[in-house]
C-alpha positions in Angstrom: 15.8 -102.5 -7.7 16.8 -101.3 -11.0 17.0 -97.2 -11.2 13.8 -95.7 -13.1 13.0 -92.5 -15.3 10.2 -90.1 -14.7 10.0 -88.1 -18.3 9.3 -84.5 -18.7 8.6 -82.8 -21.7 8.1 -79.2 -22.7 6.0 -78.8 -24.4 4.0 -80.7 -23.0 1.4 -80.7 -25.9 0.5 -82.6 -28.8 2.8 -81.6 -31.9 3.4 -81.4 -35.2 6.5 -81.3 -37.2 10.0 -79.4 -37.1 9.1 -78.7 -33.4 11.5 -78.3 -30.3 11.2 -80.7 -27.8 13.0 -80.4 -24.5 13.1 -84.0 -23.1 14.3 -84.5 -19.4 14.9 -87.4 -17.8 14.9 -87.6 -14.0 16.2 -90.9 -12.2 15.3 -92.7 -9.2 19.1 -93.1 -8.2 22.5 -92.4 -8.8 23.7 -94.5 -11.9 26.9 -94.7 -13.8 27.2 -94.3 -17.5 28.2 -97.1 -19.5 29.2 -94.9 -21.5 25.7 -92.6 -21.4 22.0 -92.7 -20.7 20.7 -93.3 -24.1 17.5 -92.4 -25.3 15.6 -94.1 -28.2 12.1 -93.5 -30.2 9.4 -96.1 -31.5 6.2 -95.4 -33.4 5.4 -92.0 -35.2 9.2 -91.5 -34.8 12.0 -93.7 -34.7 15.7 -92.3 -33.0 18.3 -94.9 -32.5 20.1 -95.0 -28.9 21.0 -91.0 -29.3 23.3 -89.9 -26.1 21.2 -87.5 -23.3 23.1 -85.0 -21.6 24.1 -85.2 -18.0 22.5 -82.1 -16.5 23.2 -83.3 -13.0 23.6 -86.2 -10.7 19.9 -87.6 -11.2 19.0 -85.3 -14.3 19.5 -85.7 -17.7 18.6 -83.9 -20.6 17.7 -84.4 -25.0 16.8 -81.8 -27.5 14.8 -83.3 -30.1 13.3 -81.8 -33.9 10.3 -83.6 -34.6 9.8 -85.6 -37.7 6.6 -86.2 -39.9 4.4 -88.8 -38.6 0.6 -88.8 -36.9 0.4 -90.9 -34.2 2.2 -92.0 -30.4 6.0 -92.1 -30.2 7.3 -94.0 -27.2 10.1 -93.3 -25.6 13.0 -96.1 -23.8 16.0 -95.6 -22.3 19.6 -97.6 -21.8 23.1 -97.2 -21.1 23.3 -96.6 -17.1 23.2 -99.3 -14.2 22.9 -98.1 -10.7 25.9 -99.3 -8.1 24.2 -102.8 -8.1 25.0 -103.0 -11.7 21.0 -103.3 -12.2 20.5 -101.3 -15.5 18.2 -99.0 -16.1 14.1 -99.9 -16.4 13.7 -99.5 -20.2 10.0 -97.9 -20.1 10.0 -94.6 -18.1 7.7 -94.8 -15.0 5.8 -91.5 -16.6 5.9 -89.9 -19.7 6.8 -92.7 -21.7 5.5 -91.7 -25.2 4.2 -88.0 -26.8 1.7 -87.4 -29.6 2.4 -86.5 -33.0 -0.2 -84.1 -34.9 0.8 -83.2 -38.6 -2.6 -84.0 -40.5 -4.6 -81.2 -42.0 -7.9 -80.1 -40.7 -10.6 -80.2 -43.3 -11.3 -77.8 -45.3 -13.5 -74.9 -43.9 -17.0 -73.8 -46.5 -19.9 -72.2 -47.0 -18.9 -69.0 -45.9 -21.8 -66.8 -45.2 -21.3 -62.7 -44.8 -24.0 -61.3 -43.3 -23.9 -57.2 -42.8 -25.6 -55.4 -39.5 -27.8 -52.4 -39.4 -28.7 -49.9 -41.8 -29.2 -50.9 -45.3 -28.2 -54.3 -46.2 -27.2 -55.6 -49.7 -25.4 -58.9 -50.3 -22.0 -59.5 -49.7 -21.2 -55.4 -49.2 -20.6 -53.4 -46.7 -21.6 -49.6 -46.7 -21.8 -46.3 -45.2 -25.0 -47.2 -43.3 -23.9 -50.7 -41.3 -23.0 -51.0 -37.7 -20.9 -54.3 -37.5 -20.5 -57.9 -39.8 -21.3 -61.2 -39.3 -19.4 -64.1 -40.6 -20.0 -68.0 -40.3 -18.2 -70.6 -42.3 -18.9 -74.6 -41.9 -16.3 -76.9 -39.9 -15.4 -80.4 -39.0 -15.0 -80.3 -35.7 -14.6 -83.9 -34.8 -10.6 -83.2 -36.5 -10.0 -79.5 -35.2 -11.2 -80.0 -31.6 -9.2 -77.5 -29.2 -8.2 -75.6 -32.4 -8.8 -72.4 -33.8 -10.8 -70.6 -37.0 -9.3 -66.7 -38.4 -11.1 -64.6 -40.7 -8.8 -62.6 -43.4 -10.4 -60.5 -45.6 -8.6 -59.2 -48.4 -5.0 -57.8 -48.2 -5.1 -57.7 -44.7 -2.1 -60.1 -43.1 -3.4 -60.4 -39.8 -7.5 -62.4 -39.2 -10.2 -59.6 -38.4 -11.6 -62.1 -35.9 -10.4 -65.3 -34.9 -13.3 -68.0 -32.8 -10.7 -69.4 -30.7 -12.4 -72.3 -29.1 -13.5 -74.9 -31.3 -15.6 -78.2 -29.4 -16.2 -81.4 -30.7 -19.9 -81.0 -31.9 -19.4 -77.2 -33.1 -20.5 -77.0 -36.9 -19.7 -73.9 -38.0 -16.8 -71.1 -37.0 -18.6 -67.9 -36.4 -16.9 -64.5 -36.6 -18.8 -61.4 -34.6 -16.7 -58.1 -35.5 -18.8 -56.8 -32.3 -18.8 -53.1 -33.7 -21.9 -50.8 -33.0 -21.2 -48.1 -35.1 -19.7 -47.7 -38.9 -16.7 -45.9 -37.9 -15.9 -48.8 -35.6 -16.4 -51.0 -39.0 -14.5 -48.9 -41.2 -11.7 -49.2 -38.6 -11.8 -52.9 -38.7 -12.6 -53.4 -42.5 -11.2 -50.7 -44.6 -11.6 -52.5 -48.1 -12.9 -55.3 -49.4 -11.5 -58.4 -51.1 -11.8 -62.2 -50.7 -13.1 -63.9 -47.6 -10.9 -66.8 -46.7 -11.0 -68.9 -43.3 -8.0 -70.6 -41.8 -9.1 -73.1 -39.3 -6.7 -74.8 -37.2 -6.7 -78.2 -35.1 -5.4 -78.5 -32.0 -1.6 -79.4 -32.6 -1.6 -76.0 -35.3 -1.5 -77.6 -38.3 -4.2 -75.1 -40.8 -5.7 -75.3 -44.2 -7.7 -72.4 -45.9 -10.4 -72.4 -47.2 -10.9 -72.5 -51.0 -14.5 -71.3 -52.3 -14.2 -67.8 -50.9 -16.9 -65.3 -51.5 -15.9 -61.8 -52.2 -16.7 -58.6 -49.7 -17.7 -55.4 -51.9 -17.2 -52.2 -49.3 -17.9 -48.8 -50.3 -17.9 -46.2 -47.5 -18.5 -43.6 -49.6 -21.4 -41.3 -49.4 -23.5 -40.3 -52.4 -23.8 -36.9 -53.4 -27.2 -35.4 -52.0 -29.8 -34.8 -55.6 -30.6 -31.2 -56.9 -34.5 -30.9 -57.2 -34.4 -29.4 -60.7 -37.8 -28.3 -60.6 -40.4 -28.1 -58.3 -43.8 -30.1 -58.6 -45.8 -31.1 -61.4 -49.5 -31.8 -61.2 -51.6 -33.3 -63.3 -55.0 -34.1 -64.3 -57.9 -31.5 -63.0 -56.4 -27.8 -62.3 -53.0 -27.7 -62.6 -51.4 -25.0 -60.3 -47.6 -24.5 -60.5 -45.9 -25.7 -57.5 -49.1 -27.4 -55.8 -51.0 -30.0 -56.0 -54.8 -30.0 -54.8 -57.9 -32.1 -54.8 -58.4 -32.0 -58.5 -55.4 -33.7 -59.7 -54.4 -37.4 -60.6 -50.8 -37.1 -60.2 -47.5 -35.6 -60.0 -44.0 -35.6 -61.0 -41.0 -34.4 -59.5 -37.0 -34.5 -60.9 -33.9 -34.3 -59.2 -30.4 -34.3 -60.7 -27.6 -36.8 -59.4 -24.1 -37.4 -60.0 -23.3 -40.0 -63.1 -22.1 -43.1 -61.3 -22.6 -41.9 -57.9 -25.1 -44.3 -56.7 -25.0 -47.0 -59.9 -26.7 -49.9 -58.8 -28.1 -48.6 -55.9 -32.0 -46.8 -55.2 -33.4 -42.9 -54.9 -36.0 -42.3 -52.3 -38.9 -39.3 -52.1 -39.9 -38.3 -49.0 -42.2 -35.6 -48.0 -42.5 -34.4 -44.3 -40.6 -37.8 -43.4 -43.3 -39.9 -45.3 -42.0 -41.8 -48.0 -43.7 -40.9 -51.2 -42.0 -43.3 -53.7 -39.1 -45.4 -54.5 -36.8 -45.4 -57.6 -34.4 -48.1 -58.6 -31.6 -49.9 -59.5 -30.2 -46.4 -60.7 -28.2 -47.3 -63.9 -24.4 -46.5 -64.8 -24.2 -42.8 -66.5 -27.6 -41.6 -65.1 -27.6 -38.1 -64.6 -31.2 -37.8 -63.6 -33.9 -39.5 -62.3 -38.2 -38.9 -61.8 -40.5 -39.6 -59.2 -44.0 -40.1 -60.6 -46.7 -41.0 -58.1 
């Protein structure tokens, strides 16, 4: 009976270009080298009768640097015989092929930024928010077994990872999982471009190209200074007081210019919201509330 080989690969997974693949051939019986056990490849990569290294009586090894290409790479063996002169069976009994995947995943898109808690502003984090959730559309038919990473601004490491993409997934989901503004600030100290990197099962990746910008401002505005007391109008006016004859009132407050630009101011009396003023303009240094 002719000798046969069982092939073991390391790593034993789908590979991409420029990866180092260790190939081990375990022979079923002692052979004679004429002049050596040779390995050939066909399919997605080509290799012609390369000599393997004899590690022991029944074991040969070969180190291969993967090339460009997609699909199955088939192995065949030659160059040795058993004591009876039977040449080794060309097709290994097990491990006769490995798979290459150099394909680029489809672009992720439609990135949606969703602040959580407190005062919600579009694509903005502020001192009242407690968490951040971001989603992106993905095509899992070509990325099943891969992952997605979230990058924000100049941060070189991902802020969050969706580590399990299975066939049928339509979105990559990134929930930072924070419960306080301090924890959120530690993860996202500054803003910038929001990018999603999508990997397939072989480790090839592509980056989103239509990326929104996240604005981050954790600075609390300076407290307004009430510049005068209530000024009642209508009826009997008593300084600093409102009575049943009055029909309206005004109240002014000084604010720091540009400290709350684009924001708003709210007037509360005994924890009851009376009036809201918005938006606060660039350079504005005072606000007036009129009931």
